[in-house]
MIDO-550557 format. One record per residue (C-alpha): residue number from 0; residue in three letters; y, x, z. Coordinates in nm, 4 decimals, decimal comma. Layout:
<sites>
<site i="NUM" aa="ala" north="Y" east="X" up="Z"/>
...
</sites>
This chain:
<sites>
<site i="0" aa="met" north="0,7141" east="-1,8810" up="-2,5699"/>
<site i="1" aa="glu" north="0,5658" east="-1,9431" up="-2,2257"/>
<site i="2" aa="thr" north="0,2313" east="-2,1219" up="-2,2315"/>
<site i="3" aa="leu" north="0,0684" east="-2,1867" up="-1,8948"/>
<site i="4" aa="ile" north="-0,3098" east="-2,2014" up="-1,8738"/>
<site i="5" aa="lys" north="-0,2917" east="-2,4850" up="-1,6225"/>
<site i="6" aa="lys" north="-0,0360" east="-2,6460" up="-1,3929"/>
<site i="7" aa="tyr" north="-0,1983" east="-2,5811" up="-1,0558"/>
<site i="8" aa="met" north="-0,3900" east="-2,2976" up="-0,8940"/>
<site i="9" aa="lys" north="-0,5603" east="-2,2076" up="-0,5683"/>
<site i="10" aa="ala" north="-0,3435" east="-1,9971" up="-0,3388"/>
<site i="11" aa="ile" north="-0,2851" east="-1,8856" up="0,0167"/>
<site i="12" aa="arg" north="0,0431" east="-2,0231" up="0,1482"/>
<site i="13" aa="leu" north="0,2446" east="-2,0345" up="0,4680"/>
<site i="14" aa="his" north="0,4655" east="-2,3387" up="0,5239"/>
<site i="15" aa="ala" north="0,6385" east="-2,1867" up="0,8255"/>
<site i="16" aa="lys" north="0,7124" east="-1,8347" up="0,9439"/>
<site i="17" aa="gly" north="0,4418" east="-1,7033" up="1,1701"/>
<site i="18" aa="gly" north="0,1099" east="-1,5274" up="1,1880"/>
<site i="19" aa="val" north="-0,2453" east="-1,5862" up="1,0772"/>
<site i="20" aa="glu" north="-0,2428" east="-1,9376" up="1,2222"/>
<site i="21" aa="gln" north="0,0026" east="-2,0448" up="0,9497"/>
<site i="22" aa="ile" north="-0,2238" east="-1,9481" up="0,6591"/>
<site i="23" aa="val" north="-0,3425" east="-2,2407" up="0,4454"/>
<site i="24" aa="tyr" north="-0,5742" east="-2,2289" up="0,1428"/>
<site i="25" aa="glu" north="-0,4531" east="-2,4992" up="-0,0946"/>
<site i="26" aa="glu" north="-0,3372" east="-2,5948" up="-0,4426"/>
<site i="27" aa="ala" north="0,0031" east="-2,4702" up="-0,5537"/>
<site i="28" aa="pro" north="0,1963" east="-2,4832" up="-0,8806"/>
<site i="29" aa="val" north="0,1260" east="-2,2051" up="-1,1278"/>
<site i="30" aa="pro" north="0,4486" east="-1,9992" up="-1,1274"/>
<site i="31" aa="gly" north="0,6953" east="-2,0205" up="-1,4123"/>
<site i="32" aa="leu" north="0,8286" east="-1,7105" up="-1,5792"/>
<site i="33" aa="ser" north="1,1789" east="-1,5667" up="-1,5803"/>
<site i="34" aa="glu" north="1,3031" east="-1,3352" up="-1,8523"/>
<site i="35" aa="gly" north="1,1145" east="-1,0069" up="-1,8395"/>
<site i="36" aa="asp" north="0,8183" east="-1,1527" up="-1,6476"/>
<site i="37" aa="ala" north="0,4477" east="-1,1548" up="-1,7216"/>
<site i="38" aa="leu" north="0,2000" east="-1,4100" up="-1,5914"/>
<site i="39" aa="val" north="-0,1022" east="-1,2311" up="-1,4469"/>
<site i="40" aa="arg" north="-0,4362" east="-1,3905" up="-1,3648"/>
<site i="41" aa="val" north="-0,5251" east="-1,2223" up="-1,0355"/>
<site i="42" aa="leu" north="-0,8745" east="-1,0793" up="-1,0000"/>
<site i="43" aa="ala" north="-0,8196" east="-0,9124" up="-0,6624"/>
<site i="44" aa="ser" north="-0,5325" east="-0,8789" up="-0,4164"/>
<site i="45" aa="gly" north="-0,4731" east="-0,6200" up="-0,1483"/>
<site i="46" aa="ile" north="-0,3183" east="-0,7268" up="0,1826"/>
<site i="47" aa="thr" north="-0,1075" east="-0,5179" up="0,4166"/>
<site i="48" aa="thr" north="-0,0672" east="-0,4821" up="0,7911"/>
<site i="49" aa="asn" north="0,2277" east="-0,6811" up="0,9302"/>
<site i="50" aa="glu" north="0,3300" east="-0,8378" up="0,5989"/>
<site i="51" aa="leu" north="0,3337" east="-1,1810" up="0,7654"/>
<site i="52" aa="asn" north="0,6120" east="-1,0457" up="0,9869"/>
<site i="53" aa="trp" north="0,8262" east="-0,9019" up="0,7064"/>
<site i="54" aa="gly" north="1,1580" east="-1,0766" up="0,6439"/>
<site i="55" aa="pro" north="1,1158" east="-1,0639" up="0,2631"/>
<site i="56" aa="thr" north="0,7878" east="-1,2563" up="0,2933"/>
<site i="57" aa="tyr" north="0,9930" east="-1,5700" up="0,3613"/>
<site i="58" aa="val" north="1,3197" east="-1,5276" up="0,1673"/>
<site i="59" aa="asp" north="1,4466" east="-1,4246" up="-0,1737"/>
<site i="60" aa="glu" north="1,6835" east="-1,1332" up="-0,2365"/>
<site i="61" aa="lys" north="1,9828" east="-1,3526" up="-0,1507"/>
<site i="62" aa="gly" north="1,8328" east="-1,4519" up="0,1838"/>
<site i="63" aa="asn" north="1,7398" east="-1,8053" up="0,0778"/>
<site i="64" aa="ser" north="1,4183" east="-1,9493" up="0,2182"/>
<site i="65" aa="arg" north="1,1281" east="-1,9714" up="-0,0246"/>
<site i="66" aa="leu" north="0,8849" east="-2,1582" up="0,1996"/>
<site i="67" aa="pro" north="0,6084" east="-2,2346" up="0,1341"/>
<site i="68" aa="thr" north="0,5418" east="-1,8696" up="0,0581"/>
<site i="69" aa="ile" north="0,2465" east="-1,6795" up="-0,0871"/>
<site i="70" aa="pro" north="0,1701" east="-1,3365" up="0,0703"/>
<site i="71" aa="gly" north="0,0127" east="-1,0301" up="-0,0921"/>
<site i="72" aa="his" north="0,1852" east="-0,7754" up="-0,3158"/>
<site i="73" aa="glu" north="-0,0941" east="-0,5615" up="-0,4630"/>
<site i="74" aa="leu" north="-0,2996" east="-0,6817" up="-0,7535"/>
<site i="75" aa="cys" north="-0,5436" east="-0,6062" up="-1,0230"/>
<site i="76" aa="gly" north="-0,5569" east="-0,8691" up="-1,2937"/>
<site i="77" aa="ile" north="-0,5261" east="-0,9677" up="-1,6573"/>
<site i="78" aa="val" north="-0,2027" east="-1,0516" up="-1,8371"/>
<site i="79" aa="glu" north="-0,2199" east="-1,4167" up="-1,9486"/>
<site i="80" aa="asn" north="0,1317" east="-1,4682" up="-2,0816"/>
<site i="81" aa="val" north="0,4604" east="-1,2846" up="-2,1317"/>
<site i="82" aa="ser" north="0,8180" east="-1,4105" up="-2,1415"/>
<site i="83" aa="pro" north="1,1023" east="-1,2999" up="-2,3701"/>
<site i="84" aa="gly" north="1,2252" east="-0,9597" up="-2,2619"/>
<site i="85" aa="ala" north="0,8904" east="-0,8505" up="-2,1177"/>
<site i="86" aa="thr" north="0,8001" east="-0,5055" up="-2,2485"/>
<site i="87" aa="gly" north="0,5161" east="-0,2613" up="-2,2008"/>
<site i="88" aa="val" north="0,2360" east="-0,5183" up="-2,1665"/>
<site i="89" aa="ala" north="0,0526" east="-0,7660" up="-2,3860"/>
<site i="90" aa="val" north="-0,1702" east="-1,0654" up="-2,3293"/>
<site i="91" aa="gly" north="-0,5193" east="-0,9463" up="-2,2366"/>
<site i="92" aa="asp" north="-0,4119" east="-0,6182" up="-2,0737"/>
<site i="93" aa="his" north="-0,5948" east="-0,5226" up="-1,7540"/>
<site i="94" aa="val" north="-0,3247" east="-0,4122" up="-1,5119"/>
<site i="95" aa="tyr" north="-0,2537" east="-0,3180" up="-1,1525"/>
<site i="96" aa="ala" north="0,0780" east="-0,3314" up="-0,9735"/>
<site i="97" aa="leu" north="0,2911" east="-0,3473" up="-0,6633"/>
<site i="98" aa="thr" north="0,4945" east="-0,6674" up="-0,6916"/>
<site i="99" aa="ser" north="0,8341" east="-0,7586" up="-0,5448"/>
<site i="100" aa="phe" north="0,8365" east="-0,8283" up="-0,1714"/>
<site i="101" aa="phe" north="1,0992" east="-1,0990" up="-0,2318"/>
<site i="102" aa="arg" north="0,8843" east="-1,3114" up="-0,4642"/>
<site i="103" aa="asn" north="0,5682" east="-1,5132" up="-0,4152"/>
<site i="104" aa="gly" north="0,2760" east="-1,2775" up="-0,3935"/>
<site i="105" aa="thr" north="-0,0683" east="-1,2044" up="-0,5236"/>
<site i="106" aa="ala" north="-0,2921" east="-1,4039" up="-0,2875"/>
<site i="107" aa="ala" north="-0,3278" east="-1,6666" up="-0,5594"/>
<site i="108" aa="glu" north="-0,5006" east="-1,7232" up="-0,8907"/>
<site i="109" aa="tyr" north="-0,1790" east="-1,6476" up="-1,0833"/>
<site i="110" aa="val" north="0,1384" east="-1,4534" up="-1,0094"/>
<site i="111" aa="ala" north="0,4622" east="-1,3980" up="-1,2010"/>
<site i="112" aa="val" north="0,5479" east="-1,0274" up="-1,2051"/>
<site i="113" aa="glu" north="0,8283" east="-0,8255" up="-1,3596"/>
<site i="114" aa="ala" north="0,6485" east="-0,6721" up="-1,6567"/>
<site i="115" aa="arg" north="0,8158" east="-0,3347" up="-1,5951"/>
<site i="116" aa="asn" north="0,6126" east="-0,3032" up="-1,2723"/>
<site i="117" aa="leu" north="0,2715" east="-0,3468" up="-1,4392"/>
<site i="118" aa="ala" north="0,0616" east="-0,0391" up="-1,5187"/>
<site i="119" aa="pro" north="-0,2725" east="-0,0079" up="-1,6971"/>
<site i="120" aa="lys" north="-0,5649" east="-0,0341" up="-1,4545"/>
<site i="121" aa="pro" north="-0,7515" east="0,2929" up="-1,3901"/>
<site i="122" aa="leu" north="-1,0404" east="0,2961" up="-1,6366"/>
<site i="123" aa="thr" north="-1,3004" east="0,4123" up="-1,3851"/>
<site i="124" aa="leu" north="-1,2344" east="0,1463" up="-1,1209"/>
<site i="125" aa="asn" north="-1,3333" east="-0,2173" up="-1,0907"/>
<site i="126" aa="ala" north="-1,0772" east="-0,4826" up="-0,9994"/>
<site i="127" aa="val" north="-1,1418" east="-0,4722" up="-0,6240"/>
<site i="128" aa="gln" north="-1,1086" east="-0,0947" up="-0,6113"/>
<site i="129" aa="ala" north="-0,7896" east="-0,1003" up="-0,8171"/>
<site i="130" aa="ala" north="-0,6328" east="-0,3670" up="-0,5928"/>
<site i="131" aa="thr" north="-0,6560" east="-0,1329" up="-0,2923"/>
<site i="132" aa="leu" north="-0,4181" east="0,1164" up="-0,4495"/>
<site i="133" aa="pro" north="-0,0714" east="0,0052" up="-0,5586"/>
<site i="134" aa="leu" north="0,1092" east="-0,0093" up="-0,2243"/>
<site i="135" aa="ala" north="-0,0992" east="0,2572" up="-0,0528"/>
<site i="136" aa="ala" north="-0,0948" east="0,5080" up="-0,3375"/>
<site i="137" aa="leu" north="0,2734" east="0,4598" up="-0,4187"/>
<site i="138" aa="thr" north="0,3607" east="0,4916" up="-0,0498"/>
<site i="139" aa="ala" north="0,1617" east="0,8136" up="-0,0195"/>
<site i="140" aa="trp" north="0,3065" east="0,9556" up="-0,3427"/>
<site i="141" aa="gln" north="0,6669" east="0,8739" up="-0,2543"/>
<site i="142" aa="ala" north="0,6291" east="0,9913" up="0,1068"/>
<site i="143" aa="leu" north="0,4749" east="1,3255" up="0,0163"/>
<site i="144" aa="phe" north="0,6763" east="1,4130" up="-0,2936"/>
<site i="145" aa="glu" north="1,0005" east="1,2115" up="-0,3203"/>
<site i="146" aa="his" north="1,0892" east="1,2171" up="0,0502"/>
<site i="147" aa="gly" north="0,8779" east="1,4993" up="0,1924"/>
<site i="148" aa="gly" north="0,9116" east="1,7470" up="-0,0954"/>
<site i="149" aa="leu" north="0,5543" east="1,8704" up="-0,0414"/>
<site i="150" aa="leu" north="0,4740" east="2,1943" up="-0,2267"/>
<site i="151" aa="pro" north="0,1492" east="2,3832" up="-0,2883"/>
<site i="152" aa="gly" north="0,0605" east="2,6045" up="0,0063"/>
<site i="153" aa="gln" north="0,2505" east="2,3995" up="0,2632"/>
<site i="154" aa="lys" north="0,0910" east="2,2446" up="0,5708"/>
<site i="155" aa="val" north="0,0926" east="1,8647" up="0,6087"/>
<site i="156" aa="leu" north="-0,0167" east="1,6474" up="0,9026"/>
<site i="157" aa="ile" north="-0,1278" east="1,2947" up="0,8098"/>
<site i="158" aa="his" north="-0,1655" east="1,0378" up="1,0869"/>
<site i="159" aa="gly" north="-0,3923" east="0,7360" up="1,0424"/>
<site i="160" aa="ala" north="-0,5871" east="0,9243" up="0,7787"/>
<site i="161" aa="ala" north="-0,8676" east="0,6669" up="0,7420"/>
<site i="162" aa="gly" north="-0,6305" east="0,3798" up="0,6675"/>
<site i="163" aa="gly" north="-0,5063" east="0,2515" up="0,3343"/>
<site i="164" aa="val" north="-0,2112" east="0,4914" up="0,2993"/>
<site i="165" aa="gly" north="-0,3593" east="0,7806" up="0,4935"/>
<site i="166" aa="ser" north="-0,6841" east="0,7975" up="0,2976"/>
<site i="167" aa="ile" north="-0,4941" east="0,8265" up="-0,0303"/>
<site i="168" aa="ala" north="-0,2361" east="1,0678" up="0,1138"/>
<site i="169" aa="val" north="-0,5104" east="1,3083" up="0,2229"/>
<site i="170" aa="gln" north="-0,6494" east="1,3202" up="-0,1315"/>
<site i="171" aa="ile" north="-0,3123" east="1,3528" up="-0,3054"/>
<site i="172" aa="ala" north="-0,1978" east="1,6280" up="-0,0695"/>
<site i="173" aa="arg" north="-0,5233" east="1,8191" up="-0,1213"/>
<site i="174" aa="trp" north="-0,4848" east="1,7840" up="-0,4992"/>
<site i="175" aa="arg" north="-0,1307" east="1,9222" up="-0,4751"/>
<site i="176" aa="gly" north="-0,2655" east="2,2342" up="-0,3033"/>
<site i="177" aa="ala" north="-0,1449" east="2,1702" up="0,0520"/>
<site i="178" aa="thr" north="-0,3329" east="2,2516" up="0,3717"/>
<site i="179" aa="val" north="-0,4216" east="1,9047" up="0,5020"/>
<site i="180" aa="ile" north="-0,4543" east="1,8258" up="0,8723"/>
<site i="181" aa="ala" north="-0,5433" east="1,4670" up="0,9624"/>
<site i="182" aa="thr" north="-0,5751" east="1,2497" up="1,2719"/>
<site i="183" aa="thr" north="-0,8200" east="0,9619" up="1,3010"/>
<site i="184" aa="asp" north="-1,0773" east="0,8142" up="1,5404"/>
<site i="185" aa="ala" north="-1,4254" east="0,9543" up="1,6008"/>
<site i="186" aa="glu" north="-1,5935" east="0,7016" up="1,3712"/>
<site i="187" aa="ser" north="-1,3827" east="0,8128" up="1,0733"/>
<site i="188" aa="val" north="-1,3921" east="1,1923" up="1,1089"/>
<site i="189" aa="asp" north="-1,6664" east="1,2405" up="0,8492"/>
<site i="190" aa="leu" north="-1,4946" east="1,0054" up="0,6033"/>
<site i="191" aa="val" north="-1,1630" east="1,1889" up="0,6298"/>
<site i="192" aa="lys" north="-1,3344" east="1,5261" up="0,5871"/>
<site i="193" aa="ser" north="-1,5034" east="1,3934" up="0,2725"/>
<site i="194" aa="leu" north="-1,1607" east="1,2980" up="0,1342"/>
<site i="195" aa="gly" north="-1,0525" east="1,6616" up="0,1489"/>
<site i="196" aa="ala" north="-0,8853" east="1,7213" up="0,4852"/>
<site i="197" aa="his" north="-0,9130" east="2,0839" up="0,5966"/>
<site i="198" aa="gln" north="-0,8894" east="1,9925" up="0,9658"/>
<site i="199" aa="val" north="-0,9561" east="1,6541" up="1,1266"/>
<site i="200" aa="ile" north="-0,8489" east="1,5737" up="1,4823"/>
<site i="201" aa="asn" north="-1,0007" east="1,2861" up="1,6798"/>
<site i="202" aa="tyr" north="-0,6838" east="1,1506" up="1,8403"/>
<site i="203" aa="lys" north="-0,8826" east="0,9761" up="2,1151"/>
<site i="204" aa="ser" north="-1,0284" east="1,2977" up="2,2539"/>
<site i="205" aa="glu" north="-0,7731" east="1,5624" up="2,1553"/>
<site i="206" aa="arg" north="-0,3948" east="1,5771" up="2,1512"/>
<site i="207" aa="phe" north="-0,2893" east="1,7059" up="1,8121"/>
<site i="208" aa="glu" north="0,0226" east="1,8790" up="1,9451"/>
<site i="209" aa="lys" north="-0,1994" east="2,1042" up="2,1595"/>
<site i="210" aa="val" north="-0,3925" east="2,2472" up="1,8650"/>
<site i="211" aa="ile" north="-0,1553" east="2,2615" up="1,5669"/>
<site i="212" aa="ser" north="0,1945" east="2,3941" up="1,4999"/>
<site i="213" aa="asp" north="0,4242" east="2,5143" up="1,2215"/>
<site i="214" aa="val" north="0,3673" east="2,2066" up="1,0073"/>
<site i="215" aa="asp" north="0,5960" east="2,1609" up="0,7058"/>
<site i="216" aa="leu" north="0,5542" east="1,7841" up="0,6751"/>
<site i="217" aa="val" north="0,4270" east="1,4967" up="0,8903"/>
<site i="218" aa="leu" north="0,3381" east="1,1604" up="0,7344"/>
<site i="219" aa="asp" north="0,3488" east="0,9041" up="1,0151"/>
<site i="220" aa="ser" north="0,2108" east="0,5534" up="0,9732"/>
<site i="221" aa="ile" north="0,1624" east="0,4987" up="1,3490"/>
<site i="222" aa="gly" north="0,5035" east="0,5321" up="1,5151"/>
<site i="223" aa="gly" north="0,5624" east="0,5091" up="1,8898"/>
<site i="224" aa="asp" north="0,4229" east="0,7882" up="2,1047"/>
<site i="225" aa="thr" north="0,2468" east="0,9472" up="1,8074"/>
<site i="226" aa="gln" north="0,5800" east="0,9893" up="1,6317"/>
<site i="227" aa="asp" north="0,7490" east="1,1193" up="1,9454"/>
<site i="228" aa="arg" north="0,4855" east="1,3911" up="1,9869"/>
<site i="229" aa="ser" north="0,4954" east="1,4850" up="1,6191"/>
<site i="230" aa="trp" north="0,8413" east="1,6408" up="1,6253"/>
<site i="231" aa="gln" north="0,7173" east="1,9396" up="1,8231"/>
<site i="232" aa="val" north="0,4511" east="2,0411" up="1,5686"/>
<site i="233" aa="leu" north="0,7042" east="2,0777" up="1,2862"/>
<site i="234" aa="lys" north="0,8415" east="2,4198" up="1,1961"/>
<site i="235" aa="arg" north="1,2186" east="2,4560" up="1,1756"/>
<site i="236" aa="gly" north="1,3337" east="2,2924" up="0,8539"/>
<site i="237" aa="gly" north="1,0295" east="2,0629" up="0,8536"/>
<site i="238" aa="thr" north="1,0294" east="1,6910" up="0,7800"/>
<site i="239" aa="leu" north="0,8689" east="1,3834" up="0,9341"/>
<site i="240" aa="val" north="0,8383" east="1,0913" up="0,6935"/>
<site i="241" aa="ser" north="0,7721" east="0,7585" up="0,8633"/>
<site i="242" aa="ile" north="0,6470" east="0,4290" up="0,7236"/>
<site i="243" aa="ala" north="0,5933" east="0,2809" up="1,0714"/>
<site i="244" aa="gly" north="0,8071" east="-0,0081" up="1,1929"/>
<site i="245" aa="glu" north="1,1507" east="-0,0666" up="1,0445"/>
<site i="246" aa="ser" north="1,3408" east="0,2527" up="1,1273"/>
<site i="247" aa="ile" north="1,3077" east="0,5995" up="1,2758"/>
<site i="248" aa="lys" north="1,4558" east="0,7585" up="1,5871"/>
<site i="249" aa="gln" north="1,6009" east="1,0950" up="1,4889"/>
<site i="250" aa="pro" north="1,4833" east="1,4048" up="1,6804"/>
<site i="251" aa="pro" north="1,7078" east="1,6284" up="1,8919"/>
<site i="252" aa="ala" north="1,9258" east="1,8447" up="1,6692"/>
<site i="253" aa="thr" north="1,8094" east="2,1545" up="1,8547"/>
<site i="254" aa="leu" north="1,4645" east="2,1258" up="1,6925"/>
<site i="255" aa="gly" north="1,6065" east="2,1871" up="1,3455"/>
<site i="256" aa="val" north="1,3874" east="1,9236" up="1,1826"/>
<site i="257" aa="arg" north="1,4636" east="1,5943" up="1,0130"/>
<site i="258" aa="gly" north="1,3192" east="1,2445" up="1,0016"/>
<site i="259" aa="ile" north="1,3110" east="1,0019" up="0,7090"/>
<site i="260" aa="phe" north="1,2098" east="0,6358" up="0,7079"/>
<site i="261" aa="phe" north="1,1580" east="0,4606" up="0,3767"/>
<site i="262" aa="ile" north="1,0180" east="0,1462" up="0,2183"/>
<site i="263" aa="val" north="0,7974" east="0,1898" up="-0,0856"/>
<site i="264" aa="lys" north="0,9266" east="0,0841" up="-0,4285"/>
<site i="265" aa="ser" north="0,7396" east="-0,0347" up="-0,7359"/>
<site i="266" aa="asn" north="0,7082" east="0,2376" up="-0,9990"/>
<site i="267" aa="arg" north="0,5077" east="0,1927" up="-1,3187"/>
<site i="268" aa="leu" north="0,5221" east="0,5601" up="-1,4204"/>
<site i="269" aa="gln" north="0,3931" east="0,6769" up="-1,0837"/>
<site i="270" aa="leu" north="0,1071" east="0,4254" up="-1,1005"/>
<site i="271" aa="met" north="0,0191" east="0,5656" up="-1,4416"/>
<site i="272" aa="glu" north="0,0120" east="0,9205" up="-1,2998"/>
<site i="273" aa="ile" north="-0,2028" east="0,7999" up="-1,0095"/>
<site i="274" aa="ala" north="-0,4418" east="0,6292" up="-1,2529"/>
<site i="275" aa="leu" north="-0,4871" east="0,9600" up="-1,4364"/>
<site i="276" aa="leu" north="-0,5736" east="1,1372" up="-1,1104"/>
<site i="277" aa="ile" north="-0,8249" east="0,8651" up="-1,0310"/>
<site i="278" aa="asp" north="-0,9895" east="0,8783" up="-1,3721"/>
<site i="279" aa="arg" north="-1,0117" east="1,2586" up="-1,3465"/>
<site i="280" aa="gly" north="-1,1872" east="1,2337" up="-1,0104"/>
<site i="281" aa="his" north="-0,9121" east="1,3599" up="-0,7798"/>
<site i="282" aa="ile" north="-0,8647" east="1,0308" up="-0,5906"/>
<site i="283" aa="arg" north="-1,1097" east="0,7621" up="-0,4889"/>
<site i="284" aa="pro" north="-1,0209" east="0,4348" up="-0,3195"/>
<site i="285" aa="val" north="-1,1601" east="0,3452" up="0,0212"/>
<site i="286" aa="val" north="-1,2501" east="-0,0244" up="0,0328"/>
<site i="287" aa="gly" north="-1,2701" east="-0,1515" up="0,3894"/>
<site i="288" aa="ala" north="-1,3877" east="-0,5065" up="0,3177"/>
<site i="289" aa="val" north="-1,3873" east="-0,7647" up="0,0387"/>
<site i="290" aa="ile" north="-1,3113" east="-1,1225" up="0,1471"/>
<site i="291" aa="pro" north="-1,2978" east="-1,4375" up="-0,0711"/>
<site i="292" aa="leu" north="-0,9493" east="-1,5817" up="-0,1197"/>
<site i="293" aa="ala" north="-1,0529" east="-1,9000" up="0,0629"/>
<site i="294" aa="asp" north="-1,1251" east="-1,6909" up="0,3752"/>
<site i="295" aa="ala" north="-0,7896" east="-1,5099" up="0,3747"/>
<site i="296" aa="arg" north="-0,7254" east="-1,5967" up="0,7385"/>
<site i="297" aa="lys" north="-1,0303" east="-1,3879" up="0,8340"/>
<site i="298" aa="ala" north="-0,9050" east="-1,1011" up="0,6175"/>
<site i="299" aa="phe" north="-0,5649" east="-1,0943" up="0,7881"/>
<site i="300" aa="glu" north="-0,7346" east="-1,0996" up="1,1295"/>
<site i="301" aa="met" north="-0,9479" east="-0,7998" up="1,0311"/>
<site i="302" aa="ile" north="-0,6400" east="-0,5880" up="0,9584"/>
<site i="303" aa="phe" north="-0,5806" east="-0,5382" up="1,3293"/>
<site i="304" aa="gln" north="-0,9366" east="-0,4487" up="1,4273"/>
<site i="305" aa="ser" north="-0,9711" east="-0,1017" up="1,5763"/>
<site i="306" aa="gly" north="-1,1639" east="0,1537" up="1,3755"/>
<site i="307" aa="lys" north="-1,0827" east="-0,0163" up="1,0440"/>
<site i="308" aa="lys" north="-1,1392" east="0,2096" up="0,7446"/>
<site i="309" aa="gly" north="-0,9730" east="0,1726" up="0,4070"/>
<site i="310" aa="lys" north="-0,8137" east="-0,1348" up="0,2566"/>
<site i="311" aa="ile" north="-0,9039" east="-0,5016" up="0,2935"/>
<site i="312" aa="val" north="-0,9059" east="-0,6856" up="-0,0395"/>
<site i="313" aa="leu" north="-0,9092" east="-1,0547" up="-0,1299"/>
<site i="314" aa="gln" north="-1,1500" east="-1,1401" up="-0,4124"/>
<site i="315" aa="val" north="-0,9614" east="-1,4007" up="-0,6139"/>
<site i="316" aa="ser" north="-1,1769" east="-1,4406" up="-0,9253"/>
<site i="317" aa="glu" north="-1,4443" east="-1,2564" up="-1,1204"/>
</sites>
């Protein structure tokens, strides 16, 4: 049976669609559980660029408004309760997860999550470190392997390599045995090299398409002109996987390459594989900043600062 710890919690909410100016730190009802859900006490929550502009941030899967809405979809926390039909977790488990984009999120003291999306927290990480990973690591994993088909010995170009997704993608690609080329700004070159990139290009001083070619796979989190210039570095039969914007403009057929745009999906088994790589020392998170939940507006403003490294995390509770 469902037993709530308390009726109200502290949360970040938006009462109208908009940007950072709509963020309010206030009391909200502790969420109820549907069949198959677990109630998680949130220790830390990752936040993501542009999530305040996503359609699903404000509606459910049927398109109905769910204002006021709680953002955030990456968490590390402790299972406090489970509903009938919830499997794979028990009260007291330390977990991390990517939650549904169509439900209230993790920038709150409690969140209701489909239990099937919860995975055991990596043993070697604290809560803040673990909260940087679910969206970024799943995005990198699915981009490189599910959509990009990356194989050992292939050459991959990763744009935005110091960011949340890019920093994990560099490490996963290196672990897989690929030759890793990365673009970033001057301030992040040393960081990206330390993550395992074989070649790092400062995009502000050098045009990547002038110095590299015959790439098997491009992972693009930038879009725009960067994406347009990336087609020419691919070998025939190569693939560009984009997570930038909401779609991808296909290249000229004469190039013999293909483009794929995708949106990351929750996957418990993949998070478990990623946790093993972390605990074995193949992947380390890059924490950009840790901000208290009450100062979430500042955290969302920091997302768009130039030169940002790693992931910004909201500290919800100890």
